[in-house]
N, C-alpha and C positions, 0 to 999 in steps of 0.2 A: 745269285743275289742274295745274300747276307738277312734274316727278318730281322723285321724294326721294331724293335723294343718298345712294346707301350704296356700301363699301365691299366691295367683292369678291375676298377674298382668294386665293382658286385666279385668277383671273389677273389680266393683265398691268401694275403697275402706271403707266407711264405711259402706255398705252391707258384707266386710268380718269382720270386726271388729262384727257385729254382732248378728253374726253366728258366734262367738267366744267367747261371753257374753251365749249363749243360750248355748252353749257345755260347758262351765264352772260351769250354774248353774245343768244343768244335772249330771256330774261328782259331786258334790257334792254333790245330793240329790242318785244316788248313793252309796255314801264314806258313806253317813248319813243312810243310809237304813243297810251299813256292819257292821254299828257299835252298832247296838242294841242289845242288853243282851235280849233273854229269859223273864227278866223279865217286865210287866208293872211299863209304866211312871208314873211319879208319878202326881199329878194335875199341880205341879209347875214347873215340869219341861214341860208337856205338855204348859204351861202357858208362856216360856220361851222361848220356841221353837215355837209357835205362835209369841210371837213379836221378836221372831232375822225373823221367817219368812216373815212376816212384812216389816221387817227393810228392809230387802235386798231388798224383792219386790219392797219396796218403788226407795233405791237406781238402781232398775234397769226399777223401772219408771222414774225415775231420765238421767240418761242414755241412754237412747232411747230419750226421749228430747231432751238434750244434739245432741246426735247423726242426730236425726230427722233436727235438728239446720244447724249444721253442715253442715251436706247432702245439703239442703236450701240451704245456704249459699254460700257451693259449685258450685250448680250446678248454682246460677245466676251468680257467679263467673267465671265460666267457658260459660256460653253464654256470658257471655261479651265481655271474651276473643276471644272465637271464630266471635261473631259481629264483637268488632276491629279488630283482624286479617283478615274478609272480606274483609271490607275496608279499608283494609292495600292494599293486594292482590290486590282489583279492582283500588285503585290507583297507584301502580305497573305497572300495568297490564296497565292502560291508560298512565302513563308515558313512559312505554314504548311502544307503539306504533304508541306516539308519536316522539319519537327520530325516532326510523326507519322512520318511514314516512319523518322526517327531513332529515335525514342521504341518504333517497333518495333523497331527494329534491337536500340539495349539490352533490351528484354523480352525477345529471343531470346535477343541475351547474356546476360543475369544468368541465363533458366531454363538456363541452356546449362551455366553453372560453379555453381549450385547440384547443377544434376545431378552435374557432375563432382565438389563436394562431399561429395555424397551416396554417394559411390562407396564400398564400402571391398570385404575381400574378401571379405563375406560374401554381398554382389552384385553385381561382378561378376571379373575376370579381375585384381584386382589383390593382389598376393602380400601374404600378411600382414604383411612390416616395413611397410613404408606406411600402414599405420592406424591405428600412431602410439596414443596414450594413449584414444583414443577404445573407449571399451565396444559393443562387437559382439554384437547380435544373435543368440543361437547359438539356429538352424533347428532344429536337435532335439526332437521332441515328448518333453516333460517326461511320466516315469510317475509320481513322485511314489514312486520308493525313493529312500533316501538314500544319500552315500556307500561303497561300502567292500564289501564282502562281503556277501552276502542270507541271509536265512533258510533252513537247509537249506545253505547250500555248504559242502565238507570240508573246504574248507582245507591249506594246505600250511608243511607245519614242516620247521625243517632236519634232516635226515640224517646219521649217525654216515661220517664217512670209516673205511675195511674198512682200509687200512694206511697207520694214522701215521706220523711219523718220527721220531719219539719217545715214548716211554712211559714216564711218571714215575704210580711207584705210591706212593700218598701213605698208609702206617700208622704212627701209632703205638707208639711198643716197648709201652710200657709203661701200665698204667690210672692214674689218677686216687687211685685207692687205692693203689699202689705196685703191683701187678701182672704182670704178662704174658702180656698181650695176644696169642692165638692165632688163627689167620688161613684158612679152607680159601680156594681156585685160585676158587670162585665167588662169595664176599662181598663184590663189591665192585659200585658205580654209578660209568661211566664218564662223564666231562664231557674236554671234548676246544675246544682254544687249537688255532687256522688263521691261519697268519699267512703274508706269503710276507718273502724276505731277497732284496734286491739288494746282489751283492757281483760287484764286476772280481776277473773269473778274468784274472791274465796269467802267459801259461804263455813261458818263454823259451828258445830253442833255443841249445846253443854248437853251431859248428859247429867240429871241429877240425880240424887240417892235423899231420898224424902225415908219420913216413918209416919205408919198411919193411928190417927189419932184415936182410935177405936181398938184396934187390937195391940195394937205399937211395933206392928211387925215393918222391918227396916223393908223401905223401898226402890230400888234402884231402874234407872231408865235407861233403855239403849238406844242408841241413835241406827240406821243402816248403817256406816260406817264402819266397814271393818279395821283398817289400820290407824296409827294415827293421822296420819297426812294421806290422803288418798286423790288419784287424780282421775279428772271426769272422762268421759270419754270426744266427747269434742277434742281435748287436748291430744289423747294417743289418736285422734283418727287424723287431727291435724301433722305429725309427727310421722303419718304408716304415711303424710300423702307427701310432703316433706320426702322420704327415707323413698317410697320406689318408686311416684310420680315424678318428683320432685331432681333423682336420684341422686340427691346430696348425698354426703358422709354424716357422720353421726358422730363425732365432733361438730362440725359444721353448725348442725341439727343444735346437740347445746349451745353453740355460741348463739346464735337464730335465739331461739327462746331464750337466752337470758338478757337480750340486749330491746328484742319487743318489747321485754317485761318488765322492763327499769331494772332486771336484777332481781325479779321476785322470785324467776321459776331458772333454778340451776339440777339440774339435771345431772344424773349422772349417764354415762357412755351405758351398763352392766342394763339399767331405768332401761332405756331407746331399746335396746338389742331385748330386753324381754317381753317389752309390749310389741313387737312386728311377731315374737313366736308365738304368745299365748294367741292375736291374730290370725296366725295361720291355721294356730289348732281349731277356730272356731270356724276356718271357711273350711271344713269340710263337707259339709253335706252339698255348696255351693259347687266346691271343685269336682264332688260327683256328680250332680245335674250335668256340666257343663262335658265331659268326657259322653255322657249319656248322648247327650244335642249332634257332641261332632260323630258320635257313632250311626248314627243316624244319615248323618248328612252324604247330600252326592257326591262333595267337590271336598277335599281335604288339601291341604299344604305343608309341605313337612319340612324342616329346614334347620340348622344347626348351628353350634357358630363357636370357636374356643374361647376360654375365662379361663380364666387364672386363682387357682383356689389352696390356698399358704402353701404358693412357688410351685406349686405343679397343677394341671394342664389338665383340666374340665370342660366338660359340653354341657351349653344349656338349649337345650332343646326347642321346635315350636313347634303344634300344633295346630291349624287353625280354617276358618274362615270366614267369610267376610261379617257375622254377629256372636263368635263366641275365640276364644284364644286360650292352650293349654299350654303352661311351661313347665316345665321337667327339667332337673340335673340330674348328669351322672357321669360317673368318671370315665365311660366309654361311649365313644361318639354309637357305636354300631348299633344290631340289633337286639338285642340286646333290656340296650337302655328301652328302644320304642316296648318287649313284650312287657317290662315291668310297671311301664305309664298303663297300658293294658287294653288303648285304644283298637292300634291297625291289627293287632289278630286276630280280632271277629271284624271286623270294617271289611267292608264289600263293596264301593263306591268306588271313588275314581281317587288317586293319590296322586299331587303331582309334585315331581321333588327339580331335583339339580343332581339327576344320576348317582348318586350312594347306590353302591351294589346291594350292599345289607336291607336296604326298600325288598328288594323285587324276591324277598324269602318271603315277603305278608302275601297272602293270596287274595288280590286288588286287583281294579285296575291302574296301570299305570301311563304318566301321562310327562312327555319332559319340557323344561326350562327353554325356551327357544330367547330370552333373554342373556340365557347365560352364552350358545352359543352366537349369536349378532360377535359380545366382544371377544372370543375367540377367533371369530372370524376375519373378526375389524387389527387382531393382531398378527395374522397372517400374513394378510395384503402389507403391513406395514415391513414383516421382517426378513420374507418372502415373498411376499409381490405376483403371490397365487392367481391365474382368473375364474380358478373354479369357482373363490371366498367373494367374488365379488358378484358374482351373479346369484349365489347361494343367500346374501345377503338381499339382492334387490328379489330375490321370489322371493323371503322371513315376510319381504315388509309388504310384497301385495295378499301375499296372503293374508294377512292378517287383517290389513283393507277392507279383501273381500266376505272376512268369515262375520261382517257388520252387520251384510243383508244376508237373509240360507241361499246356500251353496245346492244345485241340482246335484244328482250323483254323478251322469258325465262330466262338468266342472269338478269336481274334486278326483275325481279320476284323474283326472287332464293338469289339477295340482301335482296327481301324484307322479306322473306322466316327464314330467319338466324337473320332478323334483332327485329320478332316478338319472336323467338325460347327465345334470348336472354333474350326479357323484359319477358318470361313465367318466366323462369330460374331468373329470381331478384326474384319476385314475390315469386317466393315455395322460396328461401334464404331469401325473410323479416319474410314471414310467421316460418321459425321453427327459428324466433330468439325470444327469450319469453324477451329479454329485449328491441327491436324493439321502437323507438319513430316514431310515426306516422307523426311527423311533421318537422323532419330530410331534412336533406338536400338530404337523398338517397333516399328517400320516393318520395319526391315531384320529384327530378328529374325523378324517373324511368315515377312519373304520370306522366312529363308534353313529356318526349320523349315518351308515348305511346298517347296523345291528340294527340304531331304534327307530327303524324311519317311523317306524306305528305307535310311539311313544310320540316320535316328536309332530308326530303332523296330526294328530287327533281332536286338534281344535279345530281344524276342517270338517270331523262327521257327525262331532256332539259340542252346540254350543255351550252349552255348558262348563265347559273346559276352557280355561284362561292359555291365552298365548304365552303367559311364561309364570312364574314361580313368582312375583311382585307381593302376593298379601304374605308370605312366611320373610320376606325380608324386612319389608316395612315393621310388621308385630317385631323380629329381630334387633333393629337399629336402634330401640332405647338401652338396648343392652351393655354397647360402644361403649354411646354417654357415662353409661353410670361409670365402665371402667376406666374410662380417662376421668372422668368426677372425685369418683369414690377409690379408685387403684384397684385394687383386687377384695375379693372373700375371701374373711381368716377362714372362717370353717367347710366343711362338706352341707355340716346342717345351714350353715349363713342362708349359701347361697340356694338351699334347696328351701329356707321361707323367703327368702326373694319372689320365689317360681312362682309359689304358690301369693301371695298380697296381688301380683303384677298379673296372675292368669284372670283373678277375681276382677282388676281395676280393667284391666283390658278389654274386654269383654261387659263389665258396665258400661265402657267407656263407645262400644262398638249398637251396643242396643241403650245409645241415648238419654243412659241415667244416669243423675247425679252421682260424683264417689266420692263425694265427701260425707253427704246423706245415707248414702249406704254403709260407710266405713262406722258412723254412728249406728247405725243399725244391727251392724255385725257384734261389734263389741254391747249389747246389749243382748247378743244368740238369738238375733234375728237377722240374718243376712240374703240376702235376693239368691231367690233361686231359681231364676230362669224363668 
């Protein structure tokens, strides 16, 4: 039974073709054997069969060579295709890897940009001026009470002035019937009109020159004024208040004075700047006294904010407590400015600040602001949804409420234990996150809370230390109003002049003293020395 021809697609086609040819030859041989007659072949027939057999062998050899050449060509083509495929595959894998890396970077950048866009004054250290028209969620807990005075509130009504400038008696002489009306001394109800009068007083001194009747000597009289036009201390003090306390620009001060004086007072901008500069020099003794008071204070607050001075970024620093304020301006933000101010190098009390690392250069007790931490934690909740951040907010708010009454040592230790427990849970939460950014805000904050634990919890053991640094932030708030209204300062000297006068007026306000009267006293070289 001849072998059945079947095509095996898994084998080389040329090898199968070669086997098929051999099978055909075998069949041909078997067929010739079957057709042989009993008679012997003639020499001619044998010779013919030999020629035919030789021809067939030659054809077979030719076919074998062709098959071999085709097989070799095929193998080369297959090898070339395989090499090309491997190179293309490798190239595609590299492209895929590069694109995957680029996608990961774009995702990271997108997350970072979204995080930046989601930051506002309520969940970061950004100022409220950067919020624009976005509605910021108020972190205050709603009480359900309506705005305004609550039930039971006593309320306040204006009180009568004790010494009226002018009294007008409203008395009708006759009744409607024509009779004369009689009044007693106490039969009246009083009403008062309170207003201010803005009037320009111009006092002219006439310096006469005369001749003595006895000796004929010429006598020249001199007034207390040095210049032909001299402006009074009240006017100067009023302008100083507009510039520093009112944060009014120099040009607008000129306009205001011209309008309220009916056009009589037309001052130049240089004159107003000179008066501010002269006043700042007269306040040197008061500023030195304020520095001495701050130096012996048990707790000080420190903060700084950036301001533009002649198109360059400078820094306005504040060092304050509830009674005194010291402002000083420097091109630098770091410790050099504080050293030059001269208070912190010798200060030994508690310094509350916002984790400015250069402040740890000074050898005093440090405390960190927790109001900033609450904002940072809120931002982490909104962007990363970290459970430990929610727990830390609850912990800090409870601790803030708890210190309203004195805490015992076991209670303080319990707060410290809960603080460490929350940080440990935060670390575990980060380790479980496969997409954790090791340089993200949440990781940095967790590291900061652990590193500065003592400073953040100092308010628990020392009741004189506040929970936050709001004192310094409130003292710096006016500088933002100044820059919004007046723009930048034109020179470093102008910035320093503003800081000196504001140091004086802010301390006056905290001590309940009249700023205008104190400025008038300063112009006569008698500033308040506190």
